[in-house]
Each structure stands twice: as C-alpha cells, then as structure tokens.
N, C-alpha and C positions, 0 to 999 in steps of 0.2 A: 621617862614613864609618862603615858599618855594622860591628859586631863579629861576623864570620862564625862564630866558634866559640859565642858566645852564642845566635846565631839558630838554629844547628844542634841546640844543646842544648834550645832551647825547642820546637823542633818534635819533637825526640825524647819529650820529656815529654807533648806533645799526642798523639802516636802511641800511648803507652804508656797513657795514660789512656783513650783511645778502645777500644783493645783490651781493657783491663780492664773497661770499662762492658759492652762487648759480651759479654765471657765471663759478668760477673754476671748478664746478662739472660737469657743462654741458660740459665746454672744454674736461675734462678728458674723459667723456664718449663719446664724438665725436671723440677724438683721438684714444680710444680704439677701437671704431666700424670702424673707417677708417683702423686702422692697421691690424683688422681683415678681412675686405675686400681686403686689399692689400697683405695679406699673400700668399707667393708663396708655390706650392706644386710640388714634383716630380709625374710625371706620367710615367708609363711603359707601353708600348704597347707589347702585346705578339702576334705575327704574328703566328698563328698555322695553321696546315693542316685542321681544322675545321672552321676557321676564326679568327678574330681578338677580342682580349681582352684587354680593357684598365683598368688599375689599378691605383688608386690615393693611395700614400703612407702617412702614418699619420706623422705628424712633433713631435707627442707626444713619438714615439718610434725611436729615431735617429739612435740607434745602427742597428736596423733591417732595417731601411730606407736606411742607407748610405751602407749597406752591399749589399741590393738587388739591388741598383743603381749601385754599383761596378761591382758586377757580370754580370748585365744586358749589362752594357757598354762593358764589356771585351768579350762578346759573350759566356760567360759560359753556358748560357742555350740553346744555337742553337743546335738543333738536339735531345734535352731531351725529352723523352716520358713523356705523362701523364700515368704512370704505375699503378695507382691506383684510381679506379672510382667506386663510390657506390652511385647510385641514391637516392635521397631524403637526402644525407649526404653531401659528397664533392667531388671533382676531386683533384687529388695530383701529383705534378711533382717536378722536381728538382734534380733528381738522376742522376749524370754525367754518371755512369756506363751503364745508359740504351740508351746512344747513339749506343751502339753496335747492340741493337734492336734483340737480339738472341730470336728467335721464342720459346714461351713458358716459357722463363725465368722469375723468381720471382726477380723483382727490388725492391729497397727501401732501401739497406743498404749504398748507397754511399754518398759522399759529397766532400766538399773542404778541409777536414782534420782539421776542428775546429768548435768549438761551439759558440753561442753568448748568453752572459747572458740575462736572462729573463727580459722583459719589460712587464709585466702583469699590466697594467694600469687600476685602478677603472674607471668603466663608459664606457669603451670599450668592447663591449659584442660581441657574435657569431651570430649575425644577418645574414639573408641571404644576401650573396654576399660578405662577408668579406675575406679579405686576412691573412691568420696566417700561423705561422712556425711550420712545423713538429718537433717532438724532440722524443728522447728515452724515455721509461717510469721511473715513479717515483723510481722504485726498484733499478734502476742503475743511476738515474739522478734526485736525490732529489731536486736540485736546480731548476729544470725545465727549463734548459738551452736549447735553441733551436738548432736544427742543423744547420750547416752553409749554406745549400742552399736549402734544400727541403721545400716546401710550399703548401698549400692547399687554395682552394676557395670553401666557404661554399654555398652549394645549400640548404640544410636542408629541414624542413616541418614545417607545423603549428602544435602547441601544444595546448591541452587543460589544464585546472587547474590540473587536476590529473597528466597529464604527467609532468607538470613543477614541481610539487612537487616531482615527482619521480627523476627529474633531479637535484633537490637541495639536495635530500637524497643521490644521487649517488657521487655528489661533496663533500659533507661534509663527507661521509664514506672515500673517497678517501685521503682527506685532514687530517683525523684522522689518517689513516695509516701512513700519512708523517708527523704526530706530530704537525700538523697545528691546533690549537684550535678555530680559528675564525669560526663562523657559518655562512655559505652563503646563503642569501636569495635573490632572484630576484627582483629588485625594480618594482615598480607598472607599469612605464613607459616602462620597458622592457619586463614585462609580457605581456603587450598589444600588443607590437610588435611581440613578438614570438606567440601569439594567432591570429594575422592577417597576418603578412608577413612571419614569419616562421624564422628558423636558426637552430642551435645546441646548445641549453642552456647547456647541459651537459658538454660542453667544457669549459665554463666560468672559468675564474681563473685558468686554468690549462695550457693553451697555449698562446703565445703572438699573439695578433691580430695586425697587422702593417699596414694595408691598406684596401680598398675596391674597388670592381667592379664599374666602372662609366660608361662603354660601353661595350657592347657584352654579355648580359645576356642571348641572344638567343644561342650564341655560347657555353656558359657554359651549358645550357639546353641540347643542342644537344649532347655534350660530355658525360653528365651525364646519358643520357637514352641509350648510346652505350651498345651493347653486351658485356660480359666480361667472363673470364673463372673463375675457382674455386679460383683463387688468386686476383680477382677484376681487371685483366689487361684486357683492350680492346682487343678483338679478331683481330681487325684491328687497326694498330698502329696509334695514333694519338699524334702528337708531335710539339714542338715548331720550327719553322722554324729560327725565328730571333727575335731580342727585340730592341726596340728604347725607349730611354729615353728623356723626356722634362721637363722643368720645367716653371709653370706658374701660375697665379691665378686660382681659381676654373673655370672648364670649364661650359659654359652656357648650353652645349649639356650633361652634366651629366644625367645618367639614374638614377631614384630614386629607391633603393632597399627596 
C-alpha cells in the first residue's frame, strides 16, 4: 500500500525543484540580455575632407580594436589619404607615407612597422559597410597577419547566386594554395545579405573584419565614386583631417548597413 503522505511530499519537492530551475534559467537569460545591452563599444569618428565617417569597433577582435584606437588617439591618421578607391568594392586608407601627398605617387606600402595577428572570426563577414584590415598577400604572408595601420571600408555590390558560387570557388582555390583544407560555404543568412544589401564575399575568411560603418554612408558613397587615376588613387586628394575616439553603448542613431 502506497504512503500518500510520502508521495505528496515527493511531488512537492519535484515541483519546487522545477520552479526553482525555471527561475534560475530566466535569471541567467535576463542577466545575459542585460549585459549585452550594457556592453560598451569603441567608436572612431574619421573627420575627412569629404565628410564625417563613424565606425563602431568589434569587441570580438580586441587586437585590431585596441590598435586602431591607439593610432586614432595618437593622431596617426591625421593627414592620411584615401589612396585606393574602387567603386562597388572598397575605399582604403591608413598609409602614413601618403601624408606627403606627392602628386601621382602610388601609395600603399607604408605602415607603423609591425603587423597584427589575424583575428578572422567565424560569423563575421564582408557585408556592405564593414571595416577591415589590409594586408600583404598569402605568398609572403601565409598567416594572413594584418598590416599595422591600413584599413578599408567595404562598399561592395549585390551578388546573385552564380556570383556567390564563384566567390566560394575563389576562396577555396586560394585556401588550397595556402594548404587550408576546409571548404568554405557562405551560410544561408549571409547569402541573403549579399543578395539584398551587398558586400565583398570573395574576401571572407581572408582578411580580418574588425568593425563597421554606423554613420556616414553617404560620405563613403561620395568617396567611392570619385574619379581616380590608373592606380585607383583619387585625382583630387581626399584625406583624414582628424580622428576622435569615444566609448559607449550602441548608438541609437546607428545607420543600418
């Protein structure tokens, strides 16, 4: 014969445990959500001769974030040209040698004298508006380390399915040459982004993306369509006048890329 009192007590304990576990899970979810909302980011404002560009730096790439902040705070980028501009692709800056602004000179080899270890993070892709680090090619830089100061902002273009497949083939061919056996496939979410908003998918997994444009898309557009010479340098100099670094939670005024 069952002991009703004992059975009821066991049920009560199970119910209490279940309720307690549920409350703990909800508390953890609430705390994680609160922490995400309270997470602070570095913002770097590039005041250029074409207008202001505001960039939010990713916390997932701390080496690149901290280096960019350091250089910006020290005025490293003041006077530096956008020395390479290709419409529907990207705008590039960060070569300190370009401060000389010698007419017709090809820039792009200068830097602070060091590289940064690659921080190529799964799930961070070359969508329109991202900030990424320039680097030397795989033939001399198989570890894909980033140059110490040069960067580019992606304008990109919209891709159809055939073009996305070609981008995947291009990446996998480059990886194979660098003895990387993993096969790269663009995930469905990002395929849709590349088909609707655009980007440069052929650069995925090849370069470190460490931030994104949050204000000044019109300025990037203006720079990207400027007339250039045979080396993709703007015929009329466009350069960074000054930089400003701030730190805060996500700005409510961020533009959607």
